[in-house]
One Martini backbone bead per residue (centre of mass of N, CA, C, O) as a GRO file, in nm:
protein
   68
    1MET     BB    1  -1.025   2.350  -3.123
    2GLY     BB    2  -0.755   2.365  -2.971
    3LEU     BB    3  -0.878   2.430  -2.678
    4ILE     BB    4  -1.051   2.180  -2.647
    5SER     BB    5  -0.824   1.967  -2.660
    6LYS     BB    6  -0.661   2.071  -2.418
    7VAL     BB    7  -0.879   2.009  -2.211
    8LYS     BB    8  -0.915   1.712  -2.263
    9ASP     BB    9  -0.619   1.638  -2.205
   10ASN     BB   10  -0.610   1.744  -1.908
   11ALA     BB   11  -0.827   1.558  -1.808
   12LYS     BB   12  -0.693   1.291  -1.867
   13ALA     BB   13  -0.440   1.346  -1.688
   14ASN     BB   14  -0.597   1.378  -1.425
   15ALA     BB   15  -0.733   1.097  -1.424
   16LYS     BB   16  -0.453   0.938  -1.415
   17ALA     BB   17  -0.343   1.077  -1.151
   18ASN     BB   18  -0.620   0.978  -0.980
   19ALA     BB   19  -0.577   0.700  -1.003
   20LYS     BB   20  -0.559   0.398  -0.899
   21PRO     BB   21  -0.339   0.182  -0.815
   22GLU     BB   22  -0.183  -0.087  -0.891
   23PHE     BB   23  -0.104  -0.403  -0.834
   24SER     BB   24   0.167  -0.558  -0.670
   25PHE     BB   25   0.378  -0.839  -0.627
   26ILE     BB   26   0.547  -0.924  -0.318
   27GLN     BB   27   0.820  -1.097  -0.207
   28LEU     BB   28   0.894  -1.213   0.121
   29SER     BB   29   1.095  -1.304   0.349
   30GLN     BB   30   1.114  -1.427   0.655
   31GLU     BB   31   1.308  -1.205   0.754
   32GLU     BB   32   1.151  -0.959   0.644
   33LEU     BB   33   0.892  -1.011   0.807
   34SER     BB   34   1.029  -1.018   1.081
   35ILE     BB   35   1.122  -0.728   1.081
   36ILE     BB   36   0.847  -0.584   1.046
   37LEU     BB   37   0.714  -0.716   1.296
   38GLU     BB   38   0.927  -0.585   1.493
   39LEU     BB   39   0.879  -0.289   1.430
   40ILE     BB   40   0.583  -0.284   1.507
   41LYS     BB   41   0.616  -0.379   1.802
   42ASN     BB   42   0.832  -0.118   1.857
   43SER     BB   43   0.591   0.079   1.812
   44ASN     BB   44   0.416   0.387   1.787
   45PHE     BB   45   0.054   0.452   1.762
   46GLY     BB   46  -0.217   0.602   1.664
   47GLY     BB   47  -0.552   0.569   1.678
   48ASN     BB   48  -0.604   0.602   1.364
   49MET     BB   49  -0.397   0.332   1.298
   50ILE     BB   50  -0.506   0.055   1.437
   51ASP     BB   51  -0.683  -0.088   1.217
   52ALA     BB   52  -0.481  -0.093   0.988
   53LEU     BB   53  -0.249  -0.231   1.152
   54TYR     BB   54  -0.402  -0.491   1.218
   55HIS     BB   55  -0.438  -0.586   0.925
   56LEU     BB   56  -0.148  -0.575   0.831
   57THR     BB   57  -0.040  -0.775   1.049
   58ALA     BB   58  -0.220  -1.021   0.982
   59LYS     BB   59  -0.100  -1.056   0.694
   60LEU     BB   60   0.192  -1.097   0.769
   61GLN     BB   61   0.144  -1.336   0.967
   62LYS     BB   62   0.033  -1.525   0.749
   63GLU     BB   63   0.289  -1.523   0.564
   64TYR     BB   64   0.487  -1.616   0.782
   65HIS     BB   65   0.330  -1.903   0.838
   66LYS     BB   66   0.358  -2.021   0.550
   67GLY     BB   67   0.690  -2.043   0.562
   68GLU     BB   68   0.717  -2.262   0.804
   0.00000   0.00000   0.00000
């Protein structure tokens, strides 16, 4: 019985380690959003990052314009 419970405990621990992270909400100031957007503007990204970067930048710009 001891071996079976160890296997089950290990399986539970692995499941928790592989679980998707929970969301946490962070509020950024206008200045912080501006800095991040400026960093993105002045950076070079590979082709595999373009779609994700586009969506991220759109979200950041939307938040930036909410605060104006």
